[in-house]
C-alpha positions as CSV (number, residue, x, y, z in Angstrom):
1,M,7.9,34.3,7.1
2,S,10.1,31.3,6.8
3,I,8.9,27.7,6.8
4,S,11.1,24.7,7.0
5,L,10.9,21.7,4.7
6,F,10.0,19.6,7.8
7,D,7.1,21.8,8.6
8,A,5.9,21.8,5.0
9,S,6.2,18.0,4.7
10,V,6.3,15.8,7.8
11,A,4.3,18.1,10.1
12,S,1.6,18.6,7.4
13,Y,1.5,14.9,6.6
14,L,1.1,13.9,10.2
15,Q,-2.0,16.2,10.4
16,V,-3.6,14.8,7.2
17,V,-2.7,11.2,7.8
18,G,-3.8,11.5,11.4
19,A,-7.2,12.9,10.2
20,V,-7.5,10.0,7.7
21,S,-6.8,7.6,10.6
22,G,-9.6,9.2,12.6
23,F,-12.2,9.2,9.9
24,L,-11.4,5.6,9.0
25,E,-12.1,4.7,12.6
26,K,-15.4,6.6,12.6
27,G,-16.2,4.8,9.3
28,K,-15.5,1.4,10.7
29,S,-17.8,2.1,13.7
30,H,-20.6,3.3,11.4
31,F,-20.3,0.3,9.1
32,T,-20.1,-2.2,11.9
33,E,-23.1,-0.7,13.7
34,N,-25.1,-0.7,10.4
35,N,-24.1,-4.1,9.1
36,I,-22.5,-2.6,6.0
37,D,-19.9,-4.8,4.3
38,L,-16.5,-3.3,4.6
39,E,-15.3,-5.0,1.4
40,E,-18.0,-3.1,-0.5
41,V,-16.8,0.1,1.1
42,V,-13.2,-0.3,0.0
43,S,-14.4,-0.9,-3.6
44,T,-16.7,2.2,-3.6
45,R,-16.0,4.9,-6.2
46,L,-17.5,8.4,-6.3
47,Y,-17.9,8.0,-10.1
48,P,-17.3,5.1,-12.4
49,D,-14.1,6.6,-13.9
50,M,-12.6,7.4,-10.5
51,L,-10.4,4.9,-8.5
52,P,-12.0,3.2,-5.5
53,F,-11.7,4.1,-1.8
54,R,-8.9,1.6,-1.3
55,F,-6.8,3.5,-3.9
56,Q,-7.6,6.9,-2.3
57,V,-6.2,5.7,1.1
58,I,-3.2,4.1,-0.5
59,S,-2.5,7.3,-2.4
60,V,-2.6,9.4,0.8
61,V,0.1,7.1,2.2
62,H,2.1,7.3,-1.1
63,H,2.0,11.1,-1.3
64,S,3.0,11.5,2.3
65,L,5.4,8.8,3.4
66,G,6.3,8.1,-0.3
67,T,7.2,11.8,-0.7
68,M,9.6,11.6,2.3
69,K,11.3,8.6,0.7
70,A,11.5,10.5,-2.6
71,L,13.2,13.4,-0.9
72,E,15.8,10.9,0.2
73,S,16.2,9.0,-3.1
74,G,15.5,11.8,-5.6
75,E,12.8,9.8,-7.5
76,F,9.0,9.5,-7.2
77,G,6.5,7.5,-9.3
78,P,2.9,6.4,-9.1
79,P,1.9,4.0,-6.3
80,T,2.6,0.4,-7.3
81,G,2.7,-3.0,-5.8
82,H,0.1,-2.6,-3.1
83,P,-2.1,-5.5,-2.3
84,D,-5.9,-5.3,-2.4
85,Y,-6.1,-4.1,1.2
86,D,-9.3,-4.7,3.1
87,Y,-10.6,-2.0,5.4
88,A,-8.5,-3.3,8.4
89,G,-5.5,-3.5,6.1
90,L,-6.0,0.1,5.1
91,Q,-6.2,1.1,8.8
92,G,-3.0,-0.8,9.5
93,L,-1.2,0.9,6.5
94,V,-2.3,4.3,7.8
95,A,-1.1,3.5,11.3
96,E,2.3,2.3,10.0
97,T,2.6,5.5,8.0
98,L,1.9,7.6,11.0
99,E,4.6,5.7,12.9
100,S,7.1,6.1,10.1
101,L,6.4,9.8,9.6
102,G,6.9,10.3,13.3
103,G,10.4,8.9,13.0
104,Y,11.7,11.8,10.8
105,S,13.6,14.5,12.6
106,A,13.4,18.1,11.6
107,E,17.2,18.2,11.3
108,D,17.3,15.2,8.9
109,V,14.4,16.5,6.7
110,N,15.7,20.1,6.5
111,A,19.0,18.7,5.4
112,L,17.2,17.5,2.2
113,S,15.9,20.9,1.3
114,S,18.6,21.5,-1.3
115,G,17.9,18.3,-3.1
116,D,15.9,17.6,-6.2
117,V,13.1,15.1,-6.9
118,T,12.1,13.7,-10.4
119,F,8.6,12.4,-10.9
120,K,8.9,9.5,-13.4
121,L,6.0,8.1,-15.3
122,G,7.0,5.9,-18.2
123,E,9.3,8.0,-20.4
124,M,8.1,11.2,-18.8
125,N,10.3,12.9,-16.3
126,M,9.2,16.0,-14.3
127,P,12.1,17.6,-12.4
128,F,11.4,19.5,-9.1
129,T,13.3,21.1,-6.3
130,A,12.6,19.4,-3.0
131,S,10.4,22.2,-1.7
132,N,8.5,22.6,-5.0
133,F,7.9,18.9,-5.2
134,V,6.3,19.0,-1.7
135,L,4.3,22.2,-2.2
136,S,3.2,21.9,-5.8
137,F,2.9,18.2,-6.4
138,S,2.7,16.2,-3.1
139,H,0.4,18.5,-1.2
140,P,-2.3,18.8,-3.9
141,N,-2.2,15.0,-4.3
142,V,-2.4,14.1,-0.6
143,Y,-5.3,16.6,-0.1
144,F,-7.1,15.4,-3.2
145,H,-6.9,11.7,-2.1
146,A,-7.8,12.4,1.5
147,A,-10.8,14.5,0.5
148,T,-11.9,11.8,-1.9
149,A,-11.7,9.1,0.8
150,Y,-13.5,11.4,3.2
151,D,-16.2,12.1,0.5
152,I,-16.8,8.4,-0.1
153,L,-17.3,7.8,3.6
154,R,-19.7,10.7,3.8
155,M,-21.6,9.3,0.7
156,K,-21.8,6.0,2.6
157,G,-23.5,7.7,5.5
158,V,-20.6,8.2,8.0
159,A,-21.3,11.3,10.2
160,L,-18.2,13.3,9.5
161,G,-17.6,17.0,9.6
162,K,-15.0,19.5,8.6
163,R,-13.0,19.0,11.9
164,D,-12.7,15.2,11.0
165,F,-11.1,16.2,7.7
166,M,-8.8,18.8,9.1
167,G,-7.3,16.7,11.9
168,M,-5.3,18.3,14.7
169,P,-4.1,21.8,13.7
170,R,-0.7,22.9,14.8
171,M,-1.6,25.7,17.2
172,K,0.8,28.1,18.9
173,S,1.8,26.6,22.2
């Protein structure tokens, strides 16, 4: 079986980020109907030493669209410089990410498959091939942060199920 870099990256990110968009919308409906403060939601943590909902959504964006930018530039680092988005701002960020991801062509992404990406954190440098960066670094991160955002919404009472987390599978046509 052969899988392209495009399928492993953009196609997968569109599924995950699309799912995040969907469960954010369900969350907004639930919170609005139940008079729950959306600012309190974006500040919610699963555990005191974990980063809040806001960071989880930002990290989904960073490890999807940010990964695509890293495949182009060869460098990746932790998310920085994001404002303290409110709930609507997070929804807008996710919508922009979906639009940007949709602009990548299979041909352009697959042309990046022979490249390298270095994760930089302070003085630490972790070198990867493009495919290993996507599969062994980006994927675990994007799924971790999407699952954590999903779990926070479930903890807050939003009626979500597995299909909400999975998004739209890529079925045979």
